[in-house]
Backbone of each chain as nested JSON, in Angstrom:
{
  "chains": [
    {"id": "A", "residues": [
      {"number": 1, "name": "MET", "atoms": {"N": [113.569, 172.576, 46.71], "CA": [112.785, 172.703, 47.925], "C": [111.49, 173.484, 47.533]}},
      {"number": 2, "name": "LEU", "atoms": {"N": [110.347, 172.968, 47.997], "CA": [109.035, 173.572, 47.714], "C": [108.966, 174.889, 48.494]}},
      {"number": 3, "name": "SER", "atoms": {"N": [108.187, 175.83, 47.892], "CA": [107.933, 177.113, 48.63], "C": [106.573, 177.565, 48.233]}},
      {"number": 4, "name": "VAL", "atoms": {"N": [106.224, 178.75, 48.783], "CA": [104.908, 179.303, 48.495], "C": [104.737, 179.518, 46.99]}},
      {"number": 5, "name": "GLY", "atoms": {"N": [103.525, 179.077, 46.482], "CA": [103.274, 179.189, 45.058], "C": [103.45, 177.834, 44.306]}},
      {"number": 6, "name": "ASP", "atoms": {"N": [104.171, 176.951, 44.981], "CA": [104.399, 175.652, 44.316], "C": [103.182, 174.702, 44.667]}},
      {"number": 7, "name": "ARG", "atoms": {"N": [102.986, 173.754, 43.744], "CA": [101.858, 172.763, 44.004], "C": [102.501, 171.728, 44.791]}},
      {"number": 8, "name": "LEU", "atoms": {"N": [101.709, 171.27, 45.85], "CA": [102.12, 170.177, 46.689], "C": [102.143, 168.972, 45.868]}},
      {"number": 9, "name": "PRO", "atoms": {"N": [103.216, 168.166, 45.873], "CA": [103.337, 167.017, 45.024], "C": [102.343, 165.929, 45.309]}},
      {"number": 10, "name": "ASP", "atoms": {"N": [102.067, 165.061, 44.467], "CA": [101.036, 163.977, 44.669], "C": [101.66, 162.844, 45.427]}},
      {"number": 11, "name": "LEU", "atoms": {"N": [102.179, 163.172, 46.629], "CA": [102.719, 162.038, 47.42], "C": [101.578, 161.406, 48.231]}},
      {"number": 12, "name": "GLU", "atoms": {"N": [101.819, 160.268, 48.794], "CA": [100.847, 159.534, 49.613], "C": [101.206, 159.615, 51.097]}},
      {"number": 13, "name": "LEU", "atoms": {"N": [100.271, 159.94, 51.882], "CA": [100.372, 159.816, 53.381], "C": [99.699, 158.489, 53.735]}},
      {"number": 14, "name": "ARG", "atoms": {"N": [99.771, 158.149, 54.971], "CA": [99.067, 156.99, 55.456], "C": [98.204, 157.324, 56.618]}},
      {"number": 15, "name": "LEU", "atoms": {"N": [97.052, 156.742, 56.698], "CA": [96.155, 156.924, 57.794], "C": [96.661, 156.021, 58.862]}},
      {"number": 16, "name": "PRO", "atoms": {"N": [96.297, 156.244, 60.242], "CA": [96.809, 155.4, 61.35], "C": [96.33, 153.899, 61.07]}},
      {"number": 17, "name": "ASP", "atoms": {"N": [95.314, 153.693, 60.317], "CA": [94.882, 152.3, 60.012], "C": [95.675, 151.665, 58.818]}},
      {"number": 18, "name": "GLU", "atoms": {"N": [96.692, 152.425, 58.323], "CA": [97.517, 151.987, 57.318], "C": [97.067, 152.219, 55.898]}},
      {"number": 19, "name": "ARG", "atoms": {"N": [95.784, 152.729, 55.721], "CA": [95.301, 153.025, 54.437], "C": [96.078, 154.168, 53.847]}},
      {"number": 20, "name": "LEU", "atoms": {"N": [96.21, 154.161, 52.503], "CA": [96.899, 155.243, 51.831], "C": [95.985, 156.458, 51.7]}},
      {"number": 21, "name": "LEU", "atoms": {"N": [96.636, 157.617, 51.858], "CA": [95.867, 158.884, 51.755], "C": [96.661, 159.731, 50.709]}},
      {"number": 22, "name": "PRO", "atoms": {"N": [96.306, 159.682, 49.408], "CA": [96.956, 160.515, 48.5], "C": [96.673, 162.034, 48.739]}},
      {"number": 23, "name": "LEU", "atoms": {"N": [97.759, 162.809, 48.678], "CA": [97.566, 164.27, 49.01], "C": [96.519, 164.848, 48.042]}},
      {"number": 24, "name": "SER", "atoms": {"N": [96.431, 164.307, 46.804], "CA": [95.422, 164.788, 45.855], "C": [94.02, 164.659, 46.369]}},
      {"number": 25, "name": "ASP", "atoms": {"N": [93.786, 163.749, 47.304], "CA": [92.504, 163.613, 47.889], "C": [92.089, 164.781, 48.723]}},
      {"number": 26, "name": "LEU", "atoms": {"N": [93.069, 165.625, 49.115], "CA": [92.803, 166.802, 49.984], "C": [92.406, 167.969, 49.228]}},
      {"number": 27, "name": "ARG", "atoms": {"N": [92.416, 167.839, 47.869], "CA": [92.068, 169.06, 47.055], "C": [90.611, 169.345, 47.134]}},
      {"number": 28, "name": "GLY", "atoms": {"N": [90.273, 170.605, 46.783], "CA": [88.885, 171.027, 46.677], "C": [88.582, 171.98, 47.832]}},
      {"number": 29, "name": "ARG", "atoms": {"N": [89.343, 172.076, 48.776], "CA": [89.11, 173.034, 49.876], "C": [90.445, 173.367, 50.49]}},
      {"number": 30, "name": "PRO", "atoms": {"N": [90.601, 174.547, 51.159], "CA": [91.903, 174.842, 51.786], "C": [92.209, 173.798, 52.923]}},
      {"number": 31, "name": "VAL", "atoms": {"N": [93.459, 173.527, 53.058], "CA": [93.931, 172.55, 53.994], "C": [95.082, 173.081, 54.852]}},
      {"number": 32, "name": "LEU", "atoms": {"N": [94.974, 172.943, 56.155], "CA": [96.128, 173.166, 57.011], "C": [96.725, 171.909, 57.385]}},
      {"number": 33, "name": "LEU", "atoms": {"N": [97.972, 171.738, 57.066], "CA": [98.76, 170.618, 57.484], "C": [99.755, 170.897, 58.602]}},
      {"number": 34, "name": "ILE", "atoms": {"N": [99.572, 170.239, 59.69], "CA": [100.36, 170.572, 60.914], "C": [101.252, 169.375, 61.05]}},
      {"number": 35, "name": "PHE", "atoms": {"N": [102.554, 169.605, 60.777], "CA": [103.549, 168.568, 60.826], "C": [104.068, 168.508, 62.297]}},
      {"number": 36, "name": "LEU", "atoms": {"N": [103.772, 167.371, 62.915], "CA": [104.192, 167.177, 64.34], "C": [105.382, 166.238, 64.416]}},
      {"number": 37, "name": "ARG", "atoms": {"N": [106.335, 166.584, 65.231], "CA": [107.56, 165.639, 65.378], "C": [107.059, 164.282, 65.892]}},
      {"number": 38, "name": "HIS", "atoms": {"N": [106.114, 164.332, 66.81], "CA": [105.502, 163.166, 67.372], "C": [104.221, 163.523, 67.97]}},
      {"number": 39, "name": "LEU", "atoms": {"N": [103.34, 162.508, 68.298], "CA": [102.072, 162.85, 68.797], "C": [102.081, 163.185, 70.251]}},
      {"number": 40, "name": "ALA", "atoms": {"N": [103.083, 162.683, 70.988], "CA": [103.139, 162.998, 72.433], "C": [104.58, 163.121, 72.882]}}
    ]},
    {"id": "B", "residues": [
      {"number": 1, "name": "MET", "atoms": {"N": [96.546, 174.855, 68.878], "CA": [95.708, 175.046, 67.695], "C": [94.259, 174.595, 67.934]}},
      {"number": 2, "name": "GLU", "atoms": {"N": [94.187, 173.569, 68.923], "CA": [92.853, 172.949, 69.094], "C": [91.736, 173.914, 69.426]}},
      {"number": 3, "name": "PRO", "atoms": {"N": [91.967, 174.947, 70.281], "CA": [90.865, 175.828, 70.534], "C": [90.346, 176.615, 69.303]}},
      {"number": 4, "name": "HIS", "atoms": {"N": [91.224, 176.664, 68.326], "CA": [90.893, 177.488, 67.1], "C": [90.312, 176.604, 65.885]}},
      {"number": 5, "name": "LEU", "atoms": {"N": [90.157, 175.331, 66.219], "CA": [89.56, 174.466, 65.138], "C": [88.209, 174.973, 64.606]}},
      {"number": 6, "name": "PRO", "atoms": {"N": [87.324, 175.437, 65.476], "CA": [86.043, 175.964, 64.988], "C": [86.179, 177.062, 63.996]}},
      {"number": 7, "name": "GLU", "atoms": {"N": [87.174, 177.952, 64.278], "CA": [87.387, 179.118, 63.35], "C": [87.94, 178.569, 62.047]}},
      {"number": 8, "name": "LEU", "atoms": {"N": [88.854, 177.624, 62.144], "CA": [89.378, 177.132, 60.85], "C": [88.335, 176.37, 60.058]}},
      {"number": 9, "name": "ARG", "atoms": {"N": [87.465, 175.683, 60.687], "CA": [86.382, 174.939, 59.973], "C": [85.383, 175.955, 59.432]}},
      {"number": 10, "name": "ALA", "atoms": {"N": [85.114, 176.999, 60.145], "CA": [84.195, 178.012, 59.654], "C": [84.737, 178.623, 58.34]}},
      {"number": 11, "name": "LEU", "atoms": {"N": [86.04, 178.626, 58.234], "CA": [86.639, 179.174, 57.015], "C": [86.571, 178.183, 55.84]}},
      {"number": 12, "name": "GLY", "atoms": {"N": [86.059, 177.008, 56.167], "CA": [85.897, 175.962, 55.162], "C": [87.194, 175.127, 54.929]}},
      {"number": 13, "name": "ALA", "atoms": {"N": [88.119, 175.169, 55.965], "CA": [89.36, 174.475, 55.853], "C": [89.337, 173.102, 56.456]}},
      {"number": 14, "name": "ASP", "atoms": {"N": [90.063, 172.172, 55.92], "CA": [90.297, 170.87, 56.588], "C": [91.639, 171.074, 57.408]}},
      {"number": 15, "name": "VAL", "atoms": {"N": [91.706, 170.437, 58.485], "CA": [92.94, 170.473, 59.328], "C": [93.378, 169.068, 59.538]}},
      {"number": 16, "name": "TRP", "atoms": {"N": [94.626, 168.782, 59.18], "CA": [95.266, 167.453, 59.365], "C": [96.464, 167.661, 60.205]}},
      {"number": 17, "name": "ALA", "atoms": {"N": [96.617, 166.761, 61.184], "CA": [97.93, 166.675, 61.878], "C": [98.654, 165.567, 61.159]}},
      {"number": 18, "name": "ILE", "atoms": {"N": [99.84, 165.867, 60.705], "CA": [100.718, 164.942, 60.087], "C": [101.802, 164.493, 61.06]}},
      {"number": 19, "name": "ALA", "atoms": {"N": [101.674, 163.283, 61.49], "CA": [102.622, 162.799, 62.514], "C": [103.815, 162.087, 61.813]}},
      {"number": 20, "name": "LEU", "atoms": {"N": [104.937, 162.421, 62.362], "CA": [106.169, 161.839, 61.81], "C": [106.476, 160.62, 62.615]}},
      {"number": 21, "name": "THR", "atoms": {"N": [105.612, 159.66, 62.57], "CA": [105.606, 158.474, 63.334], "C": [105.088, 157.271, 62.588]}},
      {"number": 22, "name": "PRO", "atoms": {"N": [105.345, 156.047, 62.927], "CA": [104.811, 154.912, 62.114], "C": [103.249, 154.84, 62.393]}},
      {"number": 23, "name": "PRO", "atoms": {"N": [102.481, 154.307, 61.418], "CA": [101.021, 154.265, 61.581], "C": [100.597, 153.632, 62.793]}},
      {"number": 24, "name": "ARG", "atoms": {"N": [101.194, 152.431, 63.129], "CA": [100.77, 151.689, 64.26], "C": [100.857, 152.522, 65.607]}},
      {"number": 25, "name": "ARG", "atoms": {"N": [101.985, 153.253, 65.672], "CA": [102.232, 154.049, 66.828], "C": [101.182, 155.153, 66.902]}},
      {"number": 26, "name": "ALA", "atoms": {"N": [100.825, 155.762, 65.801], "CA": [99.849, 156.785, 65.765], "C": [98.413, 156.206, 66.199]}},
      {"number": 27, "name": "ALA", "atoms": {"N": [98.19, 154.992, 65.647], "CA": [96.85, 154.365, 65.941], "C": [96.798, 154.082, 67.477]}},
      {"number": 28, "name": "ALA", "atoms": {"N": [97.767, 153.549, 68.047], "CA": [97.794, 153.232, 69.449], "C": [97.636, 154.448, 70.337]}},
      {"number": 29, "name": "TYR", "atoms": {"N": [98.332, 155.597, 69.899], "CA": [98.204, 156.84, 70.67], "C": [96.769, 157.353, 70.509]}},
      {"number": 30, "name": "LEU", "atoms": {"N": [96.217, 157.369, 69.32], "CA": [94.892, 157.928, 69.147], "C": [93.78, 157.166, 69.853]}},
      {"number": 31, "name": "GLU", "atoms": {"N": [94.017, 155.887, 69.93], "CA": [93.112, 154.999, 70.678], "C": [93.037, 155.436, 72.199]}},
      {"number": 32, "name": "ARG", "atoms": {"N": [94.206, 155.799, 72.641], "CA": [94.26, 156.197, 74.062], "C": [93.914, 157.689, 74.25]}},
      {"number": 33, "name": "TYR", "atoms": {"N": [94.351, 158.52, 73.304], "CA": [94.152, 159.967, 73.411], "C": [93.577, 160.482, 72.088]}},
      {"number": 34, "name": "PRO", "atoms": {"N": [92.292, 160.359, 71.912], "CA": [91.695, 160.794, 70.69], "C": [91.917, 162.292, 70.49]}},
      {"number": 35, "name": "LEU", "atoms": {"N": [92.153, 162.64, 69.228], "CA": [92.365, 164.023, 68.879], "C": [91.157, 164.603, 68.067]}},
      {"number": 36, "name": "PRO", "atoms": {"N": [90.871, 165.881, 68.22], "CA": [89.689, 166.413, 67.493], "C": [89.977, 166.766, 66.066]}},
      {"number": 37, "name": "LEU", "atoms": {"N": [91.112, 166.287, 65.495], "CA": [91.322, 166.633, 64.133], "C": [91.895, 165.332, 63.462]}},
      {"number": 38, "name": "ARG", "atoms": {"N": [91.879, 165.388, 62.14], "CA": [92.272, 164.194, 61.458], "C": [93.816, 163.987, 61.482]}},
      {"number": 39, "name": "VAL", "atoms": {"N": [94.22, 162.738, 61.505], "CA": [95.639, 162.483, 61.638], "C": [96.097, 161.551, 60.477]}},
      {"number": 40, "name": "ALA", "atoms": {"N": [97.131, 161.87, 59.902], "CA": [97.84, 161.014, 58.945], "C": [99.307, 160.969, 59.27]}},
      {"number": 41, "name": "VAL", "atoms": {"N": [99.993, 159.992, 58.742], "CA": [101.391, 159.894, 59.043], "C": [102.21, 159.925, 57.765]}},
      {"number": 42, "name": "VAL", "atoms": {"N": [103.441, 160.285, 57.935], "CA": [104.322, 160.403, 56.885], "C": [105.295, 159.251, 56.884]}},
      {"number": 43, "name": "PRO", "atoms": {"N": [105.262, 158.459, 55.773], "CA": [106.224, 157.321, 55.732], "C": [107.567, 157.904, 55.18]}},
      {"number": 44, "name": "GLY", "atoms": {"N": [108.601, 157.834, 55.928], "CA": [109.871, 158.379, 55.476], "C": [109.946, 159.891, 55.512]}},
      {"number": 45, "name": "ARG", "atoms": {"N": [111.017, 160.446, 55.02], "CA": [111.276, 161.886, 55.08], "C": [111.002, 162.574, 53.787]}},
      {"number": 46, "name": "LYS", "atoms": {"N": [110.466, 161.905, 52.782], "CA": [110.4, 162.495, 51.452], "C": [109.686, 163.806, 51.449]}},
      {"number": 47, "name": "LEU", "atoms": {"N": [108.493, 163.791, 52.096], "CA": [107.729, 165.053, 51.996], "C": [108.307, 166.128, 52.904]}},
      {"number": 48, "name": "CYS", "atoms": {"N": [108.945, 165.701, 54.001], "CA": [109.595, 166.698, 54.907], "C": [110.794, 167.276, 54.149]}},
      {"number": 49, "name": "VAL", "atoms": {"N": [111.56, 166.548, 53.401], "CA": [112.63, 167.046, 52.648], "C": [112.127, 168.022, 51.505]}},
      {"number": 50, "name": "ALA", "atoms": {"N": [111.056, 167.569, 50.874], "CA": [110.525, 168.363, 49.809], "C": [110.002, 169.746, 50.314]}},
      {"number": 51, "name": "LEU", "atoms": {"N": [109.483, 169.758, 51.51], "CA": [109.02, 171.027, 52.108], "C": [110.111, 171.842, 52.848]}},
      {"number": 52, "name": "GLY", "atoms": {"N": [111.286, 171.265, 52.909], "CA": [112.387, 171.941, 53.5], "C": [112.322, 171.95, 54.995]}},
      {"number": 53, "name": "LEU", "atoms": {"N": [111.57, 170.969, 55.546], "CA": [111.534, 170.908, 56.987], "C": [112.842, 170.312, 57.503]}},
      {"number": 54, "name": "GLY", "atoms": {"N": [113.529, 170.995, 58.358], "CA": [114.846, 170.655, 58.706], "C": [114.9, 169.642, 59.852]}},
      {"number": 55, "name": "ARG", "atoms": {"N": [116.149, 169.373, 60.183], "CA": [116.402, 168.456, 61.357], "C": [117.18, 169.289, 62.341]}},
      {"number": 56, "name": "THR", "atoms": {"N": [116.865, 169.08, 63.602], "CA": [117.545, 169.733, 64.655], "C": [118.757, 168.917, 65.161]}},
      {"number": 57, "name": "THR", "atoms": {"N": [119.348, 169.312, 66.264], "CA": [120.471, 168.612, 66.834], "C": [120.152, 168.177, 68.31]}},
      {"number": 58, "name": "TRP", "atoms": {"N": [120.776, 167.184, 68.713], "CA": [120.568, 166.79, 70.206], "C": [120.905, 168.003, 71.068]}},
      {"number": 59, "name": "TRP", "atoms": {"N": [121.922, 168.74, 70.693], "CA": [122.365, 169.855, 71.51], "C": [121.176, 170.866, 71.674]}},
      {"number": 60, "name": "SER", "atoms": {"N": [120.427, 171.05, 70.561], "CA": [119.25, 172.001, 70.6], "C": [118.157, 171.352, 71.422]}},
      {"number": 61, "name": "ILE", "atoms": {"N": [117.941, 170.119, 71.256], "CA": [116.775, 169.432, 71.972], "C": [117.078, 169.473, 73.49]}},
      {"number": 62, "name": "LEU", "atoms": {"N": [118.334, 169.363, 73.834], "CA": [118.693, 169.378, 75.316], "C": [119.032, 170.74, 75.79]}},
      {"number": 63, "name": "SER", "atoms": {"N": [118.75, 171.838, 75.046], "CA": [118.98, 173.183, 75.511], "C": [118.009, 173.521, 76.601]}},
      {"number": 64, "name": "PRO", "atoms": {"N": [118.422, 174.469, 77.508], "CA": [117.556, 174.892, 78.67], "C": [116.189, 175.273, 78.183]}},
      {"number": 65, "name": "PRO", "atoms": {"N": [115.946, 176.061, 77.149], "CA": [114.513, 176.449, 76.761], "C": [113.745, 175.201, 76.355]}},
      {"number": 66, "name": "SER", "atoms": {"N": [114.363, 174.236, 75.664], "CA": [113.577, 173.123, 75.191], "C": [113.286, 172.242, 76.394]}},
      {"number": 67, "name": "ILE", "atoms": {"N": [114.255, 172.058, 77.334], "CA": [113.977, 171.265, 78.527], "C": [112.899, 171.916, 79.36]}},
      {"number": 68, "name": "GLY", "atoms": {"N": [112.896, 173.257, 79.431], "CA": [111.821, 173.978, 80.117], "C": [110.435, 173.64, 79.553]}},
      {"number": 69, "name": "ARG", "atoms": {"N": [110.383, 173.559, 78.255], "CA": [109.03, 173.314, 77.549], "C": [108.615, 171.821, 77.838]}},
      {"number": 70, "name": "TYR", "atoms": {"N": [109.609, 170.961, 77.837], "CA": [109.271, 169.566, 78.076], "C": [108.821, 169.43, 79.584]}},
      {"number": 71, "name": "LEU", "atoms": {"N": [109.443, 170.174, 80.504], "CA": [109.017, 170.122, 81.906], "C": [107.62, 170.608, 82.057]}},
      {"number": 72, "name": "ALA", "atoms": {"N": [107.35, 171.709, 81.241], "CA": [105.969, 172.216, 81.289], "C": [104.989, 171.205, 80.804]}},
      {"number": 73, "name": "ALA", "atoms": {"N": [105.385, 170.478, 79.781], "CA": [104.469, 169.361, 79.253], "C": [104.244, 168.33, 80.339]}},
      {"number": 74, "name": "ILE", "atoms": {"N": [105.331, 167.958, 80.996], "CA": [105.152, 167.018, 82.118], "C": [104.263, 167.43, 83.146]}},
      {"number": 75, "name": "LEU", "atoms": {"N": [104.328, 168.707, 83.47], "CA": [103.437, 169.228, 84.502], "C": [101.987, 169.184, 84.095]}},
      {"number": 76, "name": "ARG", "atoms": {"N": [101.803, 169.243, 82.789], "CA": [100.451, 169.177, 82.231], "C": [99.954, 167.736, 82.099]}},
      {"number": 77, "name": "GLY", "atoms": {"N": [100.862, 166.813, 82.445], "CA": [100.529, 165.405, 82.385], "C": [100.989, 164.604, 81.157]}},
      {"number": 78, "name": "THR", "atoms": {"N": [101.817, 165.244, 80.337], "CA": [102.256, 164.586, 79.141], "C": [103.76, 164.234, 79.288]}},
      {"number": 79, "name": "TRP", "atoms": {"N": [103.976, 162.915, 79.492], "CA": [105.449, 162.513, 79.664], "C": [106.059, 162.2, 78.358]}},
      {"number": 80, "name": "PRO", "atoms": {"N": [107.323, 162.531, 78.19], "CA": [108.023, 162.105, 77.001], "C": [108.103, 160.615, 76.986]}},
      {"number": 81, "name": "ARG", "atoms": {"N": [108.115, 160.049, 75.827], "CA": [108.185, 158.538, 75.725], "C": [109.322, 158.234, 74.768]}},
      {"number": 82, "name": "LYS", "atoms": {"N": [109.621, 156.866, 74.856], "CA": [110.77, 156.407, 74.107], "C": [110.431, 156.412, 72.615]}},
      {"number": 83, "name": "PRO", "atoms": {"N": [111.368, 156.762, 71.757], "CA": [111.123, 156.658, 70.325], "C": [111.022, 155.238, 69.883]}},
      {"number": 84, "name": "VAL", "atoms": {"N": [110.373, 154.957, 68.793], "CA": [110.229, 153.631, 68.202], "C": [110.884, 153.663, 66.862]}},
      {"number": 85, "name": "LYS", "atoms": {"N": [111.164, 152.418, 66.305], "CA": [111.76, 152.352, 64.954], "C": [110.921, 153.102, 63.974]}},
      {"number": 86, "name": "GLY", "atoms": {"N": [111.56, 153.846, 63.172], "CA": [110.806, 154.671, 62.183], "C": [110.542, 156.102, 62.554]}},
      {"number": 87, "name": "GLU", "atoms": {"N": [110.856, 156.45, 63.762], "CA": [110.743, 157.785, 64.23], "C": [112.113, 158.501, 64.215]}},
      {"number": 88, "name": "ASP", "atoms": {"N": [112.034, 159.756, 63.816], "CA": [113.323, 160.54, 63.808], "C": [113.144, 161.69, 64.74]}},
      {"number": 89, "name": "LEU", "atoms": {"N": [113.776, 161.601, 65.901], "CA": [113.543, 162.597, 66.964], "C": [114.172, 163.936, 66.549]}},
      {"number": 90, "name": "LEU", "atoms": {"N": [115.033, 163.917, 65.547], "CA": [115.641, 165.187, 65.155], "C": [114.951, 165.909, 64.058]}},
      {"number": 91, "name": "GLN", "atoms": {"N": [113.909, 165.2, 63.464], "CA": [113.157, 165.85, 62.392], "C": [112.299, 167.032, 62.973]}},
      {"number": 92, "name": "LEU", "atoms": {"N": [112.29, 168.154, 62.361], "CA": [111.606, 169.317, 62.833], "C": [110.196, 169.292, 62.128]}},
      {"number": 93, "name": "GLY", "atoms": {"N": [109.236, 169.934, 62.734], "CA": [107.914, 170.022, 62.185], "C": [107.753, 171.324, 61.452]}},
      {"number": 94, "name": "GLY", "atoms": {"N": [106.478, 171.652, 61.168], "CA": [106.194, 172.828, 60.502], "C": [104.601, 172.882, 60.185]}},
      {"number": 95, "name": "GLU", "atoms": {"N": [104.201, 173.973, 59.554], "CA": [102.789, 174.035, 59.161], "C": [102.738, 174.583, 57.751]}},
      {"number": 96, "name": "VAL", "atoms": {"N": [101.74, 174.004, 57.014], "CA": [101.559, 174.311, 55.555], "C": [100.105, 174.591, 55.327]}},
      {"number": 97, "name": "VAL", "atoms": {"N": [99.856, 175.736, 54.659], "CA": [98.491, 175.968, 54.215], "C": [98.492, 175.813, 52.69]}},
      {"number": 98, "name": "VAL", "atoms": {"N": [97.577, 174.959, 52.25], "CA": [97.439, 174.62, 50.844], "C": [96.008, 175.06, 50.406]}},
      {"number": 99, "name": "ASP", "atoms": {"N": [95.93, 175.652, 49.231], "CA": [94.62, 176.121, 48.742], "C": [93.858, 174.922, 48.097]}},
      {"number": 100, "name": "ALA", "atoms": {"N": [92.622, 175.206, 47.626], "CA": [91.783, 174.207, 47.134], "C": [92.422, 173.562, 45.874]}},
      {"number": 101, "name": "ALA", "atoms": {"N": [93.269, 174.223, 45.21], "CA": [93.926, 173.659, 43.974], "C": [95.143, 172.922, 44.277]}},
      {"number": 102, "name": "GLY", "atoms": {"N": [95.51, 172.817, 45.57], "CA": [96.729, 172.082, 45.921], "C": [97.974, 172.964, 45.916]}},
      {"number": 103, "name": "VAL", "atoms": {"N": [97.903, 174.29, 45.793], "CA": [99.051, 175.106, 45.735], "C": [99.311, 175.621, 47.192]}},
      {"number": 104, "name": "ILE", "atoms": {"N": [100.668, 175.569, 47.533], "CA": [101.103, 176.036, 48.874], "C": [100.898, 177.572, 48.906]}},
      {"number": 105, "name": "ARG", "atoms": {"N": [100.146, 177.975, 49.913], "CA": [99.895, 179.477, 50.102], "C": [100.645, 180.024, 51.33]}},
      {"number": 106, "name": "TRP", "atoms": {"N": [101.137, 179.133, 52.154], "CA": [101.839, 179.636, 53.333], "C": [102.595, 178.424, 53.993]}},
      {"number": 107, "name": "LEU", "atoms": {"N": [103.81, 178.734, 54.431], "CA": [104.69, 177.655, 54.833], "C": [105.529, 178.108, 56.044]}},
      {"number": 108, "name": "TYR", "atoms": {"N": [105.464, 177.347, 57.072], "CA": [106.259, 177.742, 58.282], "C": [107.162, 176.457, 58.617]}},
      {"number": 109, "name": "ARG", "atoms": {"N": [108.423, 176.702, 58.634], "CA": [109.354, 175.666, 59.008], "C": [109.838, 175.921, 60.427]}},
      {"number": 110, "name": "SER", "atoms": {"N": [109.572, 174.946, 61.306], "CA": [110.049, 175.17, 62.705], "C": [111.532, 175.144, 62.751]}},
      {"number": 111, "name": "ARG", "atoms": {"N": [112.036, 176.022, 63.533], "CA": [113.508, 176.211, 63.653], "C": [114.099, 175.405, 64.798]}},
      {"number": 112, "name": "THR", "atoms": {"N": [113.201, 175.074, 65.826], "CA": [113.656, 174.286, 66.916], "C": [112.569, 173.167, 67.188]}},
      {"number": 113, "name": "ALA", "atoms": {"N": [112.847, 172.277, 68.036], "CA": [111.925, 171.206, 68.354], "C": [110.656, 171.734, 68.944]}},
      {"number": 114, "name": "THR", "atoms": {"N": [110.615, 172.875, 69.605], "CA": [109.434, 173.402, 70.218], "C": [108.883, 174.651, 69.581]}},
      {"number": 115, "name": "ASP", "atoms": {"N": [109.464, 175.029, 68.422], "CA": [109.11, 176.253, 67.682], "C": [107.809, 175.975, 66.902]}},
      {"number": 116, "name": "ARG", "atoms": {"N": [106.82, 176.756, 67.152], "CA": [105.589, 176.733, 66.343], "C": [105.253, 178.154, 65.873]}},
      {"number": 117, "name": "PRO", "atoms": {"N": [104.491, 178.257, 64.791], "CA": [104.022, 179.576, 64.346], "C": [103.057, 180.209, 65.281]}},
      {"number": 118, "name": "ARG", "atoms": {"N": [102.863, 181.534, 65.167], "CA": [101.834, 182.243, 65.874], "C": [100.465, 181.803, 65.334]}},
      {"number": 119, "name": "VAL", "atoms": {"N": [99.543, 181.579, 66.249], "CA": [98.143, 181.117, 65.861], "C": [97.522, 182.184, 64.892]}},
      {"number": 120, "name": "SER", "atoms": {"N": [97.785, 183.521, 65.186], "CA": [97.256, 184.539, 64.393], "C": [97.696, 184.462, 62.934]}},
      {"number": 121, "name": "ALA", "atoms": {"N": [98.989, 184.095, 62.749], "CA": [99.554, 183.909, 61.384], "C": [98.921, 182.779, 60.698]}},
      {"number": 122, "name": "VAL", "atoms": {"N": [98.685, 181.732, 61.423], "CA": [98.059, 180.551, 60.768], "C": [96.615, 180.868, 60.316]}},
      {"number": 123, "name": "LEU", "atoms": {"N": [95.891, 181.485, 61.268], "CA": [94.473, 181.804, 60.913], "C": [94.446, 182.78, 59.706]}},
      {"number": 124, "name": "LYS", "atoms": {"N": [95.321, 183.732, 59.683], "CA": [95.394, 184.653, 58.517], "C": [95.678, 183.958, 57.233]}},
      {"number": 125, "name": "ALA", "atoms": {"N": [96.611, 183.069, 57.279], "CA": [97.023, 182.325, 56.068], "C": [95.835, 181.459, 55.575]}},
      {"number": 126, "name": "VAL", "atoms": {"N": [95.12, 180.777, 56.544], "CA": [94.029, 179.953, 56.093], "C": [92.885, 180.796, 55.519]}},
      {"number": 127, "name": "ALA", "atoms": {"N": [92.664, 182.016, 56.149], "CA": [91.578, 182.882, 55.656], "C": [91.915, 183.368, 54.253]}},
      {"number": 128, "name": "GLN", "atoms": {"N": [93.168, 183.582, 53.988], "CA": [93.563, 184.082, 52.601], "C": [93.393, 182.944, 51.677]}},
      {"number": 129, "name": "ALA", "atoms": {"N": [93.774, 181.707, 52.052], "CA": [93.567, 180.574, 51.149], "C": [92.129, 180.269, 50.893]}},
      {"number": 130, "name": "ALA", "atoms": {"N": [91.324, 180.423, 51.895], "CA": [89.865, 180.212, 51.764], "C": [89.279, 181.214, 50.907]}},
      {"number": 131, "name": "ALA", "atoms": {"N": [89.748, 182.46, 50.965], "CA": [89.194, 183.499, 50.092], "C": [89.43, 183.293, 48.584]}},
      {"number": 132, "name": "THR", "atoms": {"N": [90.392, 182.51, 48.267], "CA": [90.629, 182.171, 46.872], "C": [90.124, 180.803, 46.482]}},
      {"number": 133, "name": "SER", "atoms": {"N": [89.453, 180.151, 47.507], "CA": [88.92, 178.81, 47.172], "C": [87.436, 178.92, 46.795]}},
      {"number": 134, "name": "PRO", "atoms": {"N": [87.013, 178.122, 45.823], "CA": [85.612, 178.113, 45.373], "C": [84.736, 177.626, 46.474]}},
      {"number": 135, "name": "THR", "atoms": {"N": [85.246, 176.833, 47.421], "CA": [84.441, 176.256, 48.454], "C": [84.606, 176.961, 49.84]}},
      {"number": 136, "name": "GLY", "atoms": {"N": [85.496, 177.918, 49.836], "CA": [85.724, 178.669, 51.063], "C": [84.487, 179.545, 51.409]}},
      {"number": 137, "name": "SER", "atoms": {"N": [84.448, 179.866, 52.693], "CA": [83.278, 180.583, 53.146], "C": [83.314, 182.069, 52.649]}},
      {"number": 138, "name": "ASN", "atoms": {"N": [84.454, 182.518, 52.239], "CA": [84.509, 183.906, 51.751], "C": [84.322, 184.017, 50.298]}},
      {"number": 139, "name": "SER", "atoms": {"N": [84.009, 182.945, 49.578], "CA": [83.828, 183.041, 48.134], "C": [82.44, 183.455, 47.781]}}
    ]}
  ]
}
């Protein structure tokens, strides 16, 4: 299980239009990821 | 968190909502209810498992405090909707702050369906991550 100090793995998310979003694309600035159970 | 987006952006941070829902469902929702932050979706539970985001129980979801929060949401005009294939209603959320190098600097795992971290804790974590980032406003 990942914890503070670990590198976020290079997994891929998807944008709502189905394009892939590699987590590595988020590098270069701090990022806050808010995991929501659902949008509404 | 929405009222605090300007503070987060002033710190040089990107903010992403990661929805645990199929892409089409997210697209349909965002078309109707645009959000002021970027949205991505998680295919499957791999990332949630890696981050240790847990799953709750139906008993917890149907507990009086949770029902009270759902009722409050209904009063604000947001009605619960039916789940679709690919959604896991028992999956819990959380919040993660990652620095510019991709290292996890703060992690909050929700303990219940309606549990979220304090905004002050999130802002502090983002500020600390920004302070160590070459692109952060504090560098």
